[in-house]
VEXBA-451623 format. One record per residue: residue in three letters; x, z, y of N, C-alpha, C, O in turn. Coordinates in steps of 0.2 Angstrom, whole numbers, plus 5000, padded with zeros to 4 digits. Layout:
ALAXZYXZYXZYXZY...
REM end
This chain:
MET501948854955501548804959502148754961502448764966ILE502148694958502648644959502248574961501948554956TRP502348554967502048484968502548434967503148444968PRO502348374966502848314966503248304972502948314977THR503848294971504348294977504248224980504248174977PRO504048214987503948154990504648114990505148144989PRO504548044990505148004990505648024996505448035001ILE506348024994506748054999506848005005506948025010GLY506747935004506747895010506247905015506347905021ASN505647925013505147945017505348005021505148005027PHE505548055018505748115022506348105027506248125033VAL506848065025507348045030507148005036507348015041ASP506647955034506347915040505947965044506047955051HIS505648015042505248065046505748105050505648125056LEU506348125047506848165050507148125056507248155061CYS507148055055507448015061507048005066507247985072ARG506348005065505847985070505948025076505848085076GLY506047995081506148025088506748065089506748105094SER507248065084507848105085508348065089508248005090GLN508848105091509448075095509948045090510448015092THR509848045083510348025079510247975074510447965069GLN509747925077509447875072509947825071509847785066HIS510547815074511047765072511647795068512147755067ARG511547855066512147885061511847935057511247955057GLY512247965052512048015048511547995043511547935041PRO511048035042510448025037510047965039509747925035CYS510047955046509647895048509947835046509547785045MET510647825046510947765044510747755036510747695034VAL510747805032510547795025509847765025509747725021ALA509347795028508747765028508647695030508247655028ARG509147675035509047615038509447555035509247505034THR510047575032510447525029510547535021510747495018GLY510347605019510447615012511147635010511247635004ARG511647635015512247655014512447725017512247735022ALA512847765013513047825016513747825017514147805013GLU513947845023514647855025514847925024514747965029VAL515147935018515348005017515848035021516347995023GLY515748085024516248115028516048105036516348135040ASP515448075037515248065044514948125046514448155043THR515248155051515048225053514748225060514648275063SER514448165062514148155068513448175068513048135069GLN513348235067512648265067512548305073512948305078THR511948325074511748365080512148425079512248445073LYS512248465084512748525084512348585082511848595084GLY512748625078512548695077511848705075511548675070GLY511448745079510748765077510348705079509748705076ASP510548655083510048605084509948565078509448545076GLY510448555074510448515068509948555063509548525060MET510048625062509648665058508948655060508448655056GLY508848665067508148665070507748595068507248595067LEU508148545069507848475068507648465060507148445059ILE508148485056507948485049507348525047506848505043LEU507348585050506748635049506148605051505648605048LEU506148585057505548555061505248495057504648495055ARG505648445055505448385052505248405045504748375043ASP505548455041505248465035504548495035504148485031LEU504448545040503848575040503348525042502748535040GLN503448475047502948425048502848385042502248365041TYR503348365039503248315033502848345028502448305024ARG502948405026502648445021502048495024501948545021ARG501748475029501348515033500748545028500548605029TRP500448495024499848525020500048565015499748615013ARG500648545012500948595006501148665009500948715006VAL501448665015501648725018501048765020500948825019LEU500448735022499848765024499548795018499348855018LEU499548765012499248785006499648845004499348895001THR500348845004500748895002500648955006500649015003VAL500648955013500549005017499849045016499749105016VAL499349005015498649025013498649065007498349125006LEU499049045002499049074995499349144996499149194994MET499949144999500349205001499849255005499849315003ALA499449225010499049275014498549305010498349365011ILE498249265005497649295001497949354997497649404996VAL498549344994498849394990498949454994498849514992MET499249445000499449505004498749535007498849595009THR498249495008497649525010497349575005497149635007LEU497449554999497249604993497649664993497449724992LEU498249654995498749714995498549765001498549825000PHE498449735007498149775012497549815011497449875012ILE497049785007496449815006496549865001496249925002MET496949854996497049904991497449964994497350024992SER497949954998498250005002497750045006497850105006GLY497250015009496750045013496350095009496150145011LEU496150075002495750114998496150174996495850224996VAL496750164994497150224992497250274998497150334997GLY497350245004497350285010496750325011496750385013GLN496150295010495450325011495350385006495150435008PHE495550365000495450414994495850484996495650534995ASN496450474999496850525001496750565007496850625008ALA496450525012496250555018495550585018495450635022GLU495050565014494450585014494350665013493950695017PRO494650695008494550765007494750805013494350855014GLU495250785016495550825022494950825027494850875031LEU494750765029494250755034493550785032493250825037ALA493350785026492750815024492850895025492350925027THR493450925023493550995024493451015031493151065033ARG493750975035493750995042493050985045492851025049PHE492750935043492050925046491550985043491151015047ALA491651005037491251065034491451125037490951175038GLY492051145038492251205040492851215045493151265046ASP492851155049493451155054494051165051494151155045ASP494551185054495251205051495351275050495851305053LYS494851305047494851375046494951395039495051355034TYR494951465037495051485031494351505028493851515031TRP494351495021493651495017493651555013494151565009VAL493151595014493051655009492551635004491951615006VAL492751634998492351604992492351654987492751694986PRO491851654982491851694976492451684972492651624971ALA492751734970493451734966493251694959492851694956GLY493751644958493751604952493251544952493151514947ALA492951534958492351484958492651414960492351364959GLY493251414962493551344964493351334971493151374975GLY493451264973493251244980492551244981492151234977PRO492351264987491651274989491351204990490651204990ILE491651144990491351084991491251054984490651024983THR491751054980491651014973491351064968491051044963ASN491451124969491251174964490851234967491151294966PRO490351224971490051274975489751334970489351314966GLN489751394972489451444969489051484974489251514979ALA488351484973487951504978487951584978487951614972VAL487951614984487951684984487351704989487351674995PRO486951754988486451774993486851795000487351834999ARG486651775005486951785011487051855013487651875015PRO486651895012486751975013487252005009487552055010ALA487451965003487951994999488651975001489151994998LEU488751925005489351905008489751965011489451995015PRO490351965010490752025014490752015021490751955024PRO490752065025490752065032491452045034491952075032VAL491551985038492151965040492151945048491651915050SER492651975051492651965059492651885060492951845057ASP492251865065492051795067491951755061492051695062GLY491651785056491451745050490851705051490351725055GLU490751645048490151605049489951575042490451545038ALA489351585040489151565033489051495033488851465038VAL489251465027489251395026488851375019488951405014LEU488351335020487951305014488151235013488151195017PHE488451215007488651155005488251134999488451164994GLN487851084999487451064993487250994993487150964998PRO487350954987487150884987486350884987485950924985SER486150824990485450814991485350744992485750704990GLN484750724994484550654995484250645002483850685004LEU484450595005484250575012483850505011484250455011ASP483250505012482850445010483050405004483150345003GLY483150444999483250424992484050414991484150394985GLU484450414996485150404995485550474994485350514998ARG486050474990486450534989486850554995487150514998VAL486750614997487150645003487350715001487150744996PHE487850745005488050815004487850845011488050825016VAL487450895010487250935016487650995018487851035013ALA487950995024488351055026487851095031487751065037GLY487651155029487251195034487751245037488051285033ARG487651255044488051305047487651325053487151295055GLU487951385056487551405062487851365068487451355073PHE488451335068488651295074488651335080488351305085ALA488851395080488751435086489251415091489151425097GLY489851395089490351375094490651305093490351265089PRO491151285097491451215096491651205089491851245085SER491451145086491651125079491951055079491851015084GLU492151045073492450975072491950925072492050865075VAL491350935070490750895070490650875078490550815080GLU490550925082490450915089490950875092490850835097ARG491650885091492150855094492150775092492450735095ASN491850765086491950695084491250655084491150605081LEU490750685088490150645089490250575092490550575097ASP489950525089490050465092489450455097489450425102GLU488850475095488250475099487850545098487950575093GLY487450555103486950615102487250685103487750685107ARG486950735100487150805101487150835094486950805089MET487250905095487250945089486550965087486150975092PRO486450975081485751005079485651075082486151115081THR485051085085484951155088484351185085484251245086GLY483951155081483351185078483151155071483551105069PRO482651175068482451145062482251075062481951045067GLY482351035057482250965057482750915061482550855061GLU483250945063483750905067484350905063484650955060VAL484650845062485250835058485750785062485550745066VAL486350795060486850745062487150715056487250745051VAL487150645056487350605050487950565051488150545056ASP488250545045488850505045488550425046487950415044ALA488950385050488750325051488550275045488150235046THR488850295039488750255033488050265031487850225026THR487650305033486950315031486550255034486050245031GLY486750225039486450165042485850185046485550145049LEU485750255047485250275052485550275059486050285061SER485050265064485250265071484950325074484550365071LEU485250335080485050395084484250395085483950345087GLY483950455083483250455084482850435078482250445078ALA483150415073482850385067482550445063482750505063SER481950435060481650485056481850475048481850415046ALA481850525044482050515037481850585034481550625037LEU481850575027481750635023482350665020482750625016LEU482450725021483050765018482750805012482450855014GLY482850785006482450815001481750795002481550745001THR481350855003480650845005480450855012479850855014GLU480950875016480850895023480950835028481550805027PRO480550825032480650775037481150795042481150855044VAL481650745044482150765049482150705054481950645053THR482550725059482650675065483350675066483750725067VAL483650615067484350605068484550615075484250585079VAL484950675077485050685084485750675086485950675091GLY486150655080486950645082487150605076486950605070ILE487750565078488050525073488850535073489050535079VAL489150535067489850545067490150485062489750455058ASP490750475063491150435058491650475054491850525056ASP491750445048492250475043492050535040492450575038ALA491450555040491150615037490850595030490250595030THR491350585026491050565019491450615014492050645016VAL491250615008491550655003491450624996490950584995LEU491950634991491850604984491750534984491350504981ALA492250494988492250424988491650394991491350344988GLY491550414997491050385001490350415002489950375005VAL490250464999489550494999489450525006489850575008PRO488950505010488950535017488750605018488450635013MET488950635023488850705024488250715030488250665034VAL487850765029487350775034487450845036487550895032PHE487350855043487450925045486850955049486450915052ALA486651015047486051045050486151115051486651145048GLN485751145055485751225055485651255048485251225044ILE486051305047485951335040485251355038485151345032ASP484951385042484251405040483851345038483451355033PHE483851295042483451235040483751205033483351185029ALA484451205033484751175027484551215020484451185015GLN484451275021484251315015483551295013483351295007ARG483151285018482451265017482351195014481951185009ALA482851155016482851085014483151065007482851025003VAL483651105005484051084999484151144995484351144989ALA483951204997484051264993483351304991483351364989GLY482851274992482151304990481951354995481551404993GLY482251365001482151415005482451485004482351535007ASN482951484999483351544997483851555002484151505005ASP483951615004484451635009485151645006485351695004ILE485451585004486051585001486651545005486451505010ALA487251555003487851515006488351515001488351544996MET488851465002489351454997490051484999490451494995ALA490051495006490751525008490651555015490051545018ILE491151585018491151605025491851575027492351575024ILE491751545033492351515036492551565042492151595046THR493251575043493451625047494151605050494551565046ASN494351625055495051615058495551665055496151655056ASP495351715052495751765049496051745042495651735038PRO496751735042497051715036497051765030497151755024ALA496951835032496951885027496451935028496651995030PRO495851925028495351975029495252025023495452005018THR495052085025494952135019494352115015493752115018LEU494452105009493852075005493852114998494352144996PRO493252124995493152154989493452104984493552044985ALA493552134978493852094972493452034970493751984967GLU492852034972492451974969492551914974492251864972PHE492951924979493051864984493751844985494151894984GLN493951784987494551764988494651724994494051694997VAL495251714997495251665003495651605001496151604997MET495351545003495651485002495851455009495451455013SER496451425010496551385016496251315016495951295011SER496151285022495851225022496251175018495951125015GLU496951175017497351135013497151145006497151095002GLU497051205003496851214996496151194995496051164989VAL495651195000495051164999495051094998494751064994SER495451065003495550995003495850964996495550914993ALA496351004994496650984987496150984981496150944977ASP495751044982495251044976494750994977494450974972THR494550974983494050914984494350854981493950804979LEU494950844981495250784978495250774971495350724968LYS495250834967495350834960494850794956495050754951PRO494150794958493750744954493850674955493650634951LEU494350654960494450584961495150564958495350504959GLU495450614955496150594953496250534948496650494949ASN495750534943495850474939495650404942496050354941ALA495250404947495050344951495650334955495850274956ILE495950384958496550364963497150344959497450294961SER497250364953497750344948497650274946498150234946SER497050254945496850184943496950134949497250084948VAL496750154955496850114961497550104963497850054965THR497950164962498650164964499050114959499450084961LEU498850114953499150064948499049994950499449954950VAL498349984952498249914954498649894960498849834961GLN498749944965499149934971499849914969500149864972ALA500149954964500749934962500849864959501349834960LEU500349844955500349784952500249724957500649674957LEU499849744963499849694968500549684972500649634974TRP500849744973501549734975501949694971502349654974LEU501949704965502349654960502149584961502549544961ILE501449574961501249504961501449474968501649414968THR501349514973501549484980502349464980502449414982THR502749514977503449494977503649434973503949394975ILE503249424967503449364963503149304966503549254966VAL502549304969502349244972502749224978502949164979ILE502949264982503349254988504049224986504249174988ALA504349254981505049234979504949174975505449124976ALA504449164971504349094967504249034972504548984971ILE503849044977503648994982504348974986504448914986VAL504649024988505249004992505748974988506048924990TYR505848994982506448964978506248894975506648854975ILE505548884974505348824971505448774977505548714976THR505348794983505348754989506148724989506248664991ALA506548774988507248754988507448704982507748654983LEU507148714976507248664971506948594973507248544971GLU506348594976506048534978506448494983506448424983ARG506848524987507248494992507948474990508448454994THR508148484983508848474981509048404983509648394985ARG508648354981508948284983508948274990509348234993ASP508448304994508548295001509248325004509548285008PHE509348385001510048415003510648365001511148365004ALA510548334995511048294993511248234997511848224999VAL510648205000510748155004511048175011511548145013LEU510848225013511048255020511848275019512248265024LYS512048305013512748325012513148255011513748255013ALA512848205008513248145007513448115014513948075014VAL513048125019513148095025513448145030513548125036GLY513748195028514148245032513748305034513948335039GLY513148315032512748375034513148435032513448445027LYS513148485036513448545035513048595031512448605032THR513348625026513048665021512648725025512148745023ARG513048755030512748815033512048795037511648835037GLU512048735040511448705043510848695038510248715039LEU511048665032510548655027510248725024509648725023ALA510748765023510548825020510148875025509648905023GLY510348865031510048905037509248885037508848925038SER509148815037508548785038508048815032507448825033LEU508348815026507948835020507748915021507248935020LEU508248955023508149025024507649035029507149075028VAL507749005035507249015041506548995039506049025041GLN506548935035505848915033505448965029504848975030GLY505848995024505549045020505249105024504749125022VAL505649125028505449185032504949165037504449205038ILE504949105040504349085044503649085041503149115043MET503749055035503149045031502849115029502249125029THR503249165027503049225025502749265031502249305030ALA503149265037502849295043502149275044501749315046LEU502049205044501449175046500849205041500349225043ALA501049205034500649235029500449305030499849325030VAL500949345032500749415034500349425040499849465040GLY500449385045499949385051499249365049498749395051ILE499149315045498549295043498149345038497649365039ALA498549375034498349425030498049495034497549515032ALA498449505039498249565043497649555047497249595047ALA497549495049496849475052496349465047495749495048LEU496449435041495949425036495649495033495049495032GLN496149545033495849605030495349635034494949675032SER495349625041494949655045494249625044493749665046PHE494149565042493549535040493249555033492649555032VAL493749565029493549575022493349655021492949675017ALA493749695024493649775023492949795024492649835020PRO492549775029491849795030491349785024490849815023ALA491549735020491149715014491249775009490849775004PHE491749815009491849865004491349925005491249945011PRO491049955000490650015001490950075004490650115007MET491650075002492050135005492450115011492550055012ILE492550155016493050145021493650125019493950155014VAL493950065022494650045020495050065026495050045031ARG495450115024495950155029496650135028496950165024VAL496850075031497550055029498050105033498050115039PRO498450135029498950185032499350145037499550085036SER499550185042500050155047500650125044500950075047ALA500950165039501550135036501450065033501950035033SER500850055031500749985027500849925032501049875030TRP500749945039500749885044501549865045501649815047TRP501949905043502649885044503049875037503449835036GLN502749915032503049905025502949845022503349805019ILE502249815022502149755019502449695022502749655019PRO502449685029502849635032503649645030503949585029LEU503849705031504649705030504849685023505249655022VAL504449715018504549695011504449625009504949595006ALA503949595012503849525011504449475014504649435011ILE504649495020505149455023505849465020506249425019ILE505949525017506549545013506549505007507049465005VAL505949495004505949464997506049384999506349354995ALA505749365004505849295006506549275008506849225006ALA506849325011507549315013508049315006508449275006VAL507849355002508249354996508149294992508649264989ALA507549274991507349214987507649154991507949104988GLY507649154998508049105001508749105000509049045000MET509049154999509749164998509949124991510449094990ALA509449144986509549104980509449034981509848994977GLY509049014985508948944986509648914990509848854989VAL509948954994510548934998511048924993511448874993MET511148964987511648954982511548884979512048854977LYS510848864978510748804975510948744980511248694977VAL510848754986511048704991511848704991512048644991ARG512148754990512948754990513148714984513748684985SER512848724979513048694973512848614972512948584967THR512448594977512148524976512748474978513048484983SER512748434973513348374974513048324978512448294977PRO513348294983513148234986512948174982512548134983ALA513348174976513148114971512448114969512248064966GLU512148174969511448184967510948134971510448124969ALA511248124977510748074981510748004978510247974980PHE511147984974511147914971511047914964511147864961GLY510847974961510747984954510047954952509947954946
REM end
């Protein structure tokens, strides 16, 4: 992205406007067309750098604005993609906790995870386990939309109850708690399979398999709604990490169940992670290119300023600070913009906490490195280029 460089005289005139140095230095060049090489009567230290920075930002304000917006759009996509990867990785753990709290799962041996590969067992055939609670986990439809139903007795405190946003736990047939992504409100009526239900509670973040909402009900009603009335279950949840079990059953920790739930999404996660890596690369290239091209565009400006005694460190400092400021503004805009874009996605966009400092840090470091490359260009600029 290279725009035509404005005439140097116009920039110097702009630099002088309202400044304290209009009778010497670059202002004399603009006024008389003559440069007094070696004239070091500039504003002092950081004041000179600040004046150059301020005047350049004002003079190129539309170009700077477009540049910042371009960087912000690219970084917004990076925030969104990081949020999708974060949701893919967080969802199985949350789903496992909602379905069975942070307990151990007793499942049929060799059956795999009870969520992604459930194997139904007649409830009377389940082994007796102290404080065990049978769980039914089955895909179904709620008003024609795909859901996963988790049926339990909910005899004691549960993860679902602790995370209720509205309402209460189901206590009888026809009562369900649903995830907010179903779009149903408290008290709404719906069909779970062929059974009419009433929404008595709403939770957030209860989804599985890339955004499929979960529905929670008493296990007896869940069996009627999604299992044809058969008295079956997929697992027993218990606080005992090593219960005595027959050979036909095994124990899985919640971490193992969560990892198994993630397996069907591995290819999708790999694809999204690759896109995220490409966006990191694109963001880095865009920021570095824009900052460095800005330095190239200002080569003749710097030549004139050096010809009249401008100090290299002030010119280089203004370039470096300008790149960092533009990048910081772009990061701020991107962070705000992603909050408006994220709700449009069908999945929850869960930006990891690390991304809130990683993206700004990397962006500013890249801007600083590109700015240093521009500084080397400034250092090599000859005052004679002002008159070439």
